[in-house]
LOTORNU-227968 format. One line per field, with one value per residue (C-alpha): residue number from 1; residue in three letters; x, y, z. Coordinates in steps of 0.001 Angstrom, whole numbers, plus 500000, padded with zeros to 6 digits. Each point is the difference from the previous one (the first is absolute). Layout:
LOTORNU-227968
resi = c(NUM ...)
resn = c(ALA ...)
px = c(X ...)
py = c(Y ...)
pz = c(Z ...)
END
This chain:
LOTORNU-227968
resi = c(1 2 3 4 5 6 7 8 9 10 11 12 13 14 15 16 17 18 19 20 21 22 23 24 25 26 27 28 29 30 31 32 33 34 35 36 37 38 39 40 41 42 43 44 45 46 47 48 49 50 51 52 53 54 55 56 57 58 59 60 61 62 63 64 65 66 67 68 69 70 71 72 73 74 75 76 77 78 79 80 81 82 83 84 85 86 87 88 89 90 91 92 93 94 95 96 97 98 99 100 101 102 103 104 105 106 107 108 109 110 111 112 113 114 115 116 117 118 119 120 121 122 123 124 125 126 127 128 129 130 131 132 133 134 135 136 137 138 139 140 141 142 143 144 145 146 147 148 149 150 151 152 153 154 155 156 157 158 159 160 161 162 163 164 165 166 167 168 169 170 171 172 173 174 175 176 177 178 179 180 181 182 183 184 185 186 187 188 189 190 191 192 193 194 195 196 197 198 199 200 201 202 203 204 205 206 207 208 209 210 211 212 213 214 215 216 217 218 219 220 221 222 223 224 225 226 227 228 229 230 231 232 233 234 235 236 237 238 239 240 241 242 243 244 245 246 247 248 249 250 251 252 253 254 255 256 257 258 259 260 261 262 263 264 265 266 267 268 269 270 271 272 273 274 275 276 277 278 279 280 281 282 283 284 285 286 287 288 289 290 291 292 293 294 295 296 297 298 299 300 301 302 303 304 305 306 307 308 309 310 311 312 313 314 315 316 317 318 319 320 321 322 323 324 325 326 327 328 329 330 331 332 333 334 335 336 337 338 339 340 341 342 343 344 345 346 347 348 349 350 351 352 353 354 355 356 357 358 359 360 361 362 363 364 365 366 367 368 369 370 371 372 373 374 375 376 377 378 379 380 381 382 383 384 385 386 387 388 389 390 391 392 393 394 395 396 397 398 399 400 401 402 403 404 405 406 407 408 409 410 411 412 413 414 415 416 417 418 419 420 421 422 423 424 425 426 427 428 429 430 431 432 433 434 435 436 437 438 439 440 441 442 443 444 445 446 447 448 449 450 451 452 453 454 455 456 457 458 459 460 461 462 463 464 465 466 467 468 469 470 471 472 473 474 475 476 477 478 479 480 481 482 483 484 485 486 487 488 489 490 491 492 493 494 495 496 497 498 499 500 501 502 503 504 505 506 507 508 509 510 511 512 513 514 515 516 517 518 519 520 521 522 523 524 525 526 527 528 529 530 531 532 533 534 535 536 537 538 539 540 541 542 543 544 545 546 547 548 549 550 551 552 553 554 555 556)
resn = c(PRO TYR GLN ASP LEU ALA SER ILE SER THR PHE GLY ASN ASN TYR TYR ASN GLN LEU GLY ARG GLN ASP ASP LEU LEU TYR GLN ALA ASP ILE GLY ALA ASN GLY THR PHE GLY ASP SER GLY TRP ASP TRP ASP VAL TYR PHE LEU ARG SER GLY ASP ARG THR THR THR SER SER PRO GLU ARG MET LYS ALA ALA VAL ASP ALA TYR PHE ASN GLY ILE LEU GLY PRO VAL VAL GLY TYR ASP GLU LEU GLY LEU ALA GLU TYR ASN PRO ASN TYR GLN ALA PHE TYR THR PRO LEU THR THR ALA GLN LEU ALA ALA PHE MET GLN ASN ILE GLY GLY GLU SER ASN THR TRP ILE ASN ASN THR ARG ALA THR VAL SER ASN ASP SER LEU PHE HIS LEU PRO GLY GLY ASP ALA GLY PHE ALA TRP LEU VAL GLU GLY GLY SER GLN ALA TRP TYR GLU PRO ILE ASN PRO LEU ILE LEU ASN GLY ASP VAL TRP GLY LEU THR GLY THR SER GLY GLY GLY THR ARG THR HIS TYR ALA SER ALA PHE GLU LEU ASN LEU PRO VAL LEU GLN GLN VAL THR LEU ASP LEU SER GLY ARG TYR ASP HIS TYR LYS THR ASP ALA ALA SER ASN HIS LYS VAL THR TYR LYS ALA GLY ILE GLU TYR ARG PRO PHE GLN SER LEU LEU LEU ARG GLY ASN TYR ALA THR SER PHE LEU ALA PRO ASP MET SER ALA LEU PHE LEU GLY PRO SER GLY ASN TYR GLN THR ILE THR ASP TYR TYR LEU CYS THR THR GLN GLY GLY GLY GLN ASP CYS ASN ALA ASN TRP SER TYR GLU VAL SER GLY GLN ASP LEU ALA ASN PRO LYS LEU LYS PRO THR THR ALA LYS SER TRP THR VAL GLY PHE VAL TRP ALA PRO ILE ASP ARG MET SER LEU SER ILE ASP TYR LEU HIS ILE ASN ILE ALA ASN GLU ILE ALA PRO GLN SER ALA ASP LEU LEU LEU LYS GLU GLU ALA GLN CYS ARG LEU GLY GLN LEU PRO ALA ASP SER PRO ASP CYS MET ALA ALA LEU SER GLN VAL VAL ARG ASP PRO THR TYR GLY THR VAL ASP SER ILE SER GLN TYR ASN VAL ASN ILE SER ASN GLU SER THR GLU SER VAL THR ALA GLN ALA SER TYR THR PHE ASN PRO THR ARG ILE GLY THR PHE GLY LEU LYS PHE ASP TYR ASN ASP MET LEU LYS HIS ASP TYR GLN VAL TYR PRO GLY SER PRO GLU ILE ASN GLN LEU THR ASN PRO LEU TYR SER SER GLU PHE LYS SER ILE THR SER GLY ALA LEU SER TRP SER GLN ASN ASP TRP GLY SER THR LEU TYR VAL HIS ARG TYR GLY PRO THR PRO ASN TYR THR ALA LEU VAL ASN GLY ALA GLY TYR PRO GLY ALA GLY ARG VAL SER PRO TRP ILE THR TRP ASN TRP SER LEU SER TYR THR PRO HIS PHE THR LYS GLY LEU SER LEU SER LEU LEU VAL ASP ASN LEU THR ASN LYS MET PRO PRO LYS ASP PRO SER PHE GLN ALA SER PHE PRO TYR TYR ASN THR GLU ASN TYR ASN VAL TYR GLY ARG GLU ILE MET LEU GLN ALA ASP TRP LYS PHE GLY ALA ASN THR ASN)
px = c(500008 502568 501734 497076 500179 503428 499203 497530 501734 503732 501706 498001 501286 503544 501504 503225 500723 500395 503885 500530 502418 500199 503032 499746 502972 498445 502097 499990 502378 499873 502031 498921 500730 498698 500672 499094 499802 502296 498059 496523 498578 499656 500904 500583 499967 500731 500325 499907 498774 500312 498612 499016 499031 501316 497813 500964 497785 499818 497123 499423 497168 498147 500788 497297 501012 500897 496574 498310 501801 499058 496431 499654 501040 497301 497249 500167 498062 497576 496549 498021 499477 497084 497745 502706 502508 502010 501582 498885 501994 499755 502630 502187 498455 502440 502847 498196 499689 503176 502504 503102 503439 502714 501336 497417 499378 503536 499911 497179 502316 502432 501239 498475 501750 498879 501580 498991 501383 499184 501562 499321 502132 498849 501658 498320 500999 498421 500149 498390 499937 499198 499286 498378 497985 499281 496051 498290 500420 503655 501984 498734 501592 500395 501279 499781 501485 500756 500405 500190 500886 499329 499004 500099 498423 500930 499062 500529 497743 501980 500001 498523 497403 499418 500113 497512 502322 499203 496737 497342 502111 499798 502551 500074 502219 500573 502219 500058 501236 498029 501877 498587 500550 498237 500183 498436 500119 498921 498708 500299 497782 499967 497355 499190 502090 496788 499504 502264 499315 501563 499519 501793 499886 501476 499692 501080 500484 500949 500358 500384 500504 496249 498376 500626 498305 500046 498119 500018 499595 499516 499932 498976 500085 499673 500875 498153 501920 497138 502550 503458 499291 497161 500388 497369 500699 498283 500825 498405 502055 499852 502526 500725 501745 501403 499343 502695 502168 498559 496205 501820 502294 499064 500314 497604 499307 498420 497361 497652 496272 496266 497928 496234 498829 496913 499680 499739 497695 497959 499879 500468 498870 496781 501698 499358 502680 502981 502624 499072 499743 502240 503338 502968 503709 502151 502810 500482 502864 500167 501038 501572 498779 502011 497520 499082 499144 501294 497984 498764 499062 498802 500393 499562 500863 499359 501628 501960 503307 499442 503076 498442 503158 503386 501845 496484 497983 497063 498781 496440 499433 497145 500955 496775 501790 498079 501746 498707 501311 501870 501067 498451 500205 496228 497491 500350 496062 498567 502479 498219 496727 500344 501215 497205 497856 501792 499913 495991 499368 499235 502685 501334 502695 501467 500627 503215 499514 498396 502940 502584 497649 500193 503829 500199 498451 500927 497884 500636 498691 498510 498298 499621 501724 501980 503724 501597 499413 501986 499877 501407 500642 497565 499662 496862 500164 499027 500604 499269 501777 499461 502320 501091 503920 501063 503521 500853 503497 501710 503626 500768 502325 503532 501235 503299 499652 498892 497197 497013 496766 496664 498367 496846 498500 496459 498117 496816 498233 496476 498650 501563 497775 501198 497819 501056 498044 497690 496254 501537 499149 502568 502050 500699 503588 499883 497096 500161 502626 499505 501763 502537 501677 501672 500300 497602 502293 503786 501418 503714 501681 503936 501605 503583 502892 503405 502766 503362 501252 497398 496248 497164 496484 497682 497051 496963 497395 496175 498267 496625 497585 499582 497737 500337 500629 496687 498777 502170 499368 496142 499119 499211 496018 501669 500149 503491 500616 501779 502961 503031 501936 502355 503558 502418 503883 502843 503062 502823 503011 503170 502106 503694 501271 503719 500834 503702 499214 498518 496943 500153 496999 499373 496537 498603 496768 497581 496973 496964 502203 497114 500629 496325 497964 496731 496760 498714 496821 498827 497972 503625 500418 499727 501094 503976 501697 497470 499927 498937 502963 498697 499885 502914 503126 502330 503013 500769 502625 502572 503141 501916 503342 500013 503206 499674 502842 499740 503608 500697 497795 500621 497075 498021)
py = c(499922 502498 499528 501495 502820 500641 500071 502334 502360 500219 497584 497734 501020 498809 502844 500111 497231 501363 500473 496034 498905 497384 498441 497977 497844 498646 498103 497988 497839 497711 498157 498641 498749 499882 498650 497498 496339 499919 500855 498608 503007 499388 502770 499382 502074 498846 502568 499951 502928 500420 503307 500671 502794 500793 502344 501359 502667 501905 502020 501914 498311 500158 497806 497935 500193 504094 500600 497920 501627 503211 499298 497706 503893 501478 497431 498834 496640 498050 500911 497619 498495 500854 497553 498452 499647 503037 501771 503126 502884 503231 501678 503093 502347 502791 497899 498193 502898 501523 499727 497747 502020 498756 497960 497922 499275 498906 497906 498151 499283 497255 499438 496451 498201 497707 497809 498269 497690 499433 498200 498076 497611 499163 497828 500171 498513 500794 498647 501857 499729 502612 498105 496646 499464 502342 501224 502206 502913 499122 497893 498599 500879 497401 500670 497700 500980 498006 501702 499263 501525 500962 502878 501008 502718 499852 502720 499612 501725 502234 498001 503571 499827 496198 500353 502918 502518 502802 501509 499784 498300 496872 498688 497966 496947 496665 498314 497104 498811 499069 497794 500381 498755 500837 499343 502128 499851 502889 499426 502920 499157 502103 497889 502863 503174 501769 497536 499056 497682 499990 497048 499200 498292 499394 497527 501152 497748 501490 497920 500924 497820 500250 499703 500439 501407 499879 501591 499943 503255 501006 502945 500238 503181 501295 502924 500706 502843 500855 502604 501214 502668 498311 497353 498119 498152 497924 497411 497588 498905 498189 500670 499275 501716 497675 501276 502111 499145 501820 498232 496453 500534 502932 499098 501898 503134 501811 503153 502075 500297 501213 497310 499589 497084 498554 497441 502363 502127 497378 498426 502868 503191 498382 500327 503337 502539 497558 502746 502693 498219 496599 501529 499854 499854 496106 499077 497496 498261 499146 496267 498500 497425 497804 498493 502779 499696 502271 503067 499047 502344 500154 502937 501140 503127 501394 503023 501492 501403 502870 501540 502557 501335 499474 500634 499770 497679 499464 497585 499437 496457 499061 497298 498510 497659 497791 498961 497185 498387 503449 499425 501795 499900 498337 502524 501041 500844 497039 497662 501695 499343 496308 499529 501825 497483 496862 501200 500617 496540 501752 497873 496548 500546 496646 501217 500761 503571 500402 498521 501924 502981 499164 499414 503549 502262 499573 501611 500930 497271 502053 502792 498485 502616 499493 499949 499256 499036 497800 500431 498249 500839 498397 499745 501907 503540 500651 502769 501169 503061 501398 502510 502247 500248 502378 500908 502824 500824 502004 500343 503264 500336 500229 503738 502073 499669 496550 497901 499945 498168 499844 497283 500292 497099 500004 497401 499719 498096 499550 497645 498595 497611 498019 497320 499544 496643 497871 501855 502889 503244 500827 503049 502712 500838 503237 501647 498577 501738 498230 496906 501521 503330 498620 502149 499764 501534 500321 501867 500324 501616 500169 502294 498377 501633 497956 501536 497519 499041 502260 499371 501559 499365 502278 497786 500901 498037 500828 498333 500437 501547 498029 500088 502210 498975 501093 497593 497007 500277 500679 499120 501814 501540 501501 503718 500985 497237 500340 499419 501391 501991 497703 499633 501037 498616 500781 497729 500929 497913 500585 497048 500197 496808 501089 498134 499897 498202 496635 498747 503385 502357 502395 501164 503305 498941 502592 498416 502736 502887 502994 498602 499082 499542 497468 502196 501896 499068 502224 496901 498193 503156 498304 497094 498896 499714 501983 498299 496881 497404 497522 501905 502870 500438 502760 499302 503106 500583 497227 499914 497026 499509 496387 498556 496893 498090 496760 498171 498330 501869 500109 502981 502477)
pz = c(499866 500782 496572 498280 502540 499128 496060 500873 502062 498868 497368 498216 496837 500233 497350 501669 498053 497443 501261 499123 498075 497297 498328 496736 498553 496530 497665 496985 498204 496621 497650 496589 496555 496879 496567 497186 499125 497097 496729 500837 500564 503612 502478 503833 503136 503731 502923 503980 501741 503891 501786 503558 502386 503576 502022 503424 501455 503532 501408 502930 502203 503129 502592 502130 503357 499950 498769 502136 502673 499221 499622 502720 502010 498182 500107 503469 501257 498395 501467 497728 496814 497143 498466 497661 503009 499176 503047 501051 501897 501624 498283 500773 497331 500553 499703 496854 498001 500958 496720 499976 500503 497751 502642 500867 496426 499296 503451 498315 496709 498684 496901 498629 496830 497675 497312 496449 497476 496406 497396 496549 498160 496537 496801 496584 497002 496547 496473 497024 496206 497946 496608 501356 496616 497112 499776 497448 502227 500678 502794 502924 503134 503188 503522 503119 503501 503209 503161 503580 503412 503395 502053 503733 502548 503299 502487 504200 502396 502490 503674 501242 497884 500371 503870 500161 501408 496910 501170 497302 497336 498207 497537 496683 499835 497839 497670 497780 496865 496318 496774 496747 496740 496544 496218 497161 496451 497498 496003 497708 496888 496953 498101 497706 498593 502018 502838 503157 502588 503187 502374 503422 502714 503376 503198 503267 503202 503410 503875 503391 503022 500474 496228 496486 497128 496082 497078 495944 498623 496416 497671 496217 498058 496566 497883 496470 497772 496850 498786 501120 502043 501825 502810 501797 502793 503082 502651 502566 502642 503476 503106 503575 502929 502486 503822 501374 502207 503271 499346 499823 502968 502262 503630 502359 499703 502113 499974 501269 498191 501301 499675 500460 502245 498845 502655 502798 498316 499376 503397 502001 497730 498029 496593 499768 498963 500175 498270 501950 503764 499824 497952 501838 499362 500419 498916 497357 497695 496208 499437 496770 497776 498799 497766 497704 496484 497330 498772 496569 496914 497127 497228 496345 498234 496684 497682 497481 499074 497074 497907 497882 498711 500820 503272 501538 502070 502046 501920 502025 502062 501969 502916 502030 503775 501998 503043 501962 503594 501174 503487 502536 504169 501113 500847 503532 500048 497970 502232 503292 498423 499316 503586 501508 497669 501248 503831 499544 498258 496730 498645 500907 502806 498824 496204 498926 499046 503542 501812 498130 500896 503407 500240 498274 502240 503625 502867 503527 502309 502540 497854 496777 498104 497165 501108 496740 496419 497398 496267 496880 496706 497459 496151 499953 498012 496139 498485 496317 497939 496448 499063 496714 498989 497223 498467 497462 498346 497688 499148 497799 497271 500850 500415 500218 503738 500476 499910 502044 500644 501716 502050 502252 502052 501361 502536 501177 502543 498631 502412 503186 502209 503150 501674 503608 500348 498238 500658 500872 497703 497465 500932 497400 500437 497966 501724 503462 502200 502762 498626 497167 498962 496861 497013 497468 497117 499706 496648 499545 497081 498971 497466 499149 498421 498303 498422 499246 503691 501723 501126 501924 501279 501911 501458 501405 502119 500915 502582 500006 502685 503290 503016 502646 503850 501029 496936 500926 503969 499564 496721 496346 501335 503200 500333 498963 497900 496622 498092 500074 496694 497480 500945 496874 500649 497889 499502 497478 498586 498619 498502 498391 498214 498822 496770 500401 503450 498968 502060 502565 500732 502234 501412 502283 500991 502090 501342 500865 498179 501285 503855 499811 503200 500203 499180 503064 501668 502433 501660 501085 502124 503102 499269 499812 497359 498467 496343 498874 500567 497790 496846 500367 501631 501293 498481 498139 497702 499201 498031 498870 498366 498143 498012 498383 498273 498230 499977 496879 498177 496386 499649 501564)
END
């Protein structure tokens, strides 16, 4: 109970941990070779890749013993208990509303460290033939690959967090390894001068100590060129995504959440106004599910490429994607509704569903309130998107001062629906800011120049309007809800590739050339850090110098 009082009074929002530090060591090494099988027309390529990331963190946090001692001195002894079994106090309100001093806050704090380690090993071998056999439209091409490897993720929890010595903080831990192997092929068939078919298939298998999964996916595409300047194209594909490592190997990771107690509401409140009268905060934990299935998808696309004049092209494509079996945590609300039905005899208490629900919702044996709730990741969500992409480019005739080119890209999300659980309403991610603040449209452009050994490009990126803070918190219809203005940033690059030093390339790169900050959102004024961190950043202008030297290169 006094933790809730602390949150209200002085330091419930731990903005001081912006002083935390994170160090990342990222590395990658690969080695490979390629060649031909004599004069057979077959090429081969093989390589091995190792990459990894070691991360350490340190963040100032409040220690439980110090916080408890401070508030125990203010709250005094327990004077009783309410109907939910929560302790009641007669606090010293003058001390309670006295601001903390810098020294008092410092006495609560201690730097808490964390670490994580991930790595990937992968070996791939490919054989290919660009002239497998002849067709009316040209030579058929074929490629086949096999690959295999392993990956790992380890993130131990700090013992101080594990033992509950840090106030109001839970942690994430887990770790494990997964092996995989795969084989795939692609066959390109120019069946006619105007028609080309492209067929591909892939088999993937991955395995952990607890389970294994495999999946076959395929893709079929067609290109039709009715005349030289116009290409019509389309394809249909299936795909899958293996569960991420944390979903499979996440250890018990704590959280705090507000739940509605439907069981006590029914037995003690007559089933009336449950959300208003029987909601309270409990601790919980997220648990891994090593038997998760892969997320699957089906997609199709149609479009065209048109080159009406020399050095100019225009392309437009429409893409439709259906995603099934997406991974999401169990709904705490649905779990508590099911648990109430099991306790009330509305569902068989000895059924597998009830046995699981009753074990995941732990209640206080004296007062009957929920002490904690456990949730597993499950394959349950579905998603559907429709989008249009367009690209236009034009290269001007060379001039005395160099060659200039223009390029524009446009992406527009026409539809994005998300269904969290079967039977639940579909959520329109484009119009419901309570669930998504994604950019509906993104436009980019580039002006390039090249002359002898020099080259330069000016880039512009425009990210469309997004919901403001009021809309994100209260919904689109709430007073003050609206959208923030588009975000426009500029980047610039300059490269020099001296012809007299083979294999050498020098570059100057400037990101966010105008030092553009996120668009202003007046409704964010009372909430740090005052902008939507999921969409924007405050990195500002970044200047980089880069040198690449390919040893043994014959040309640039």
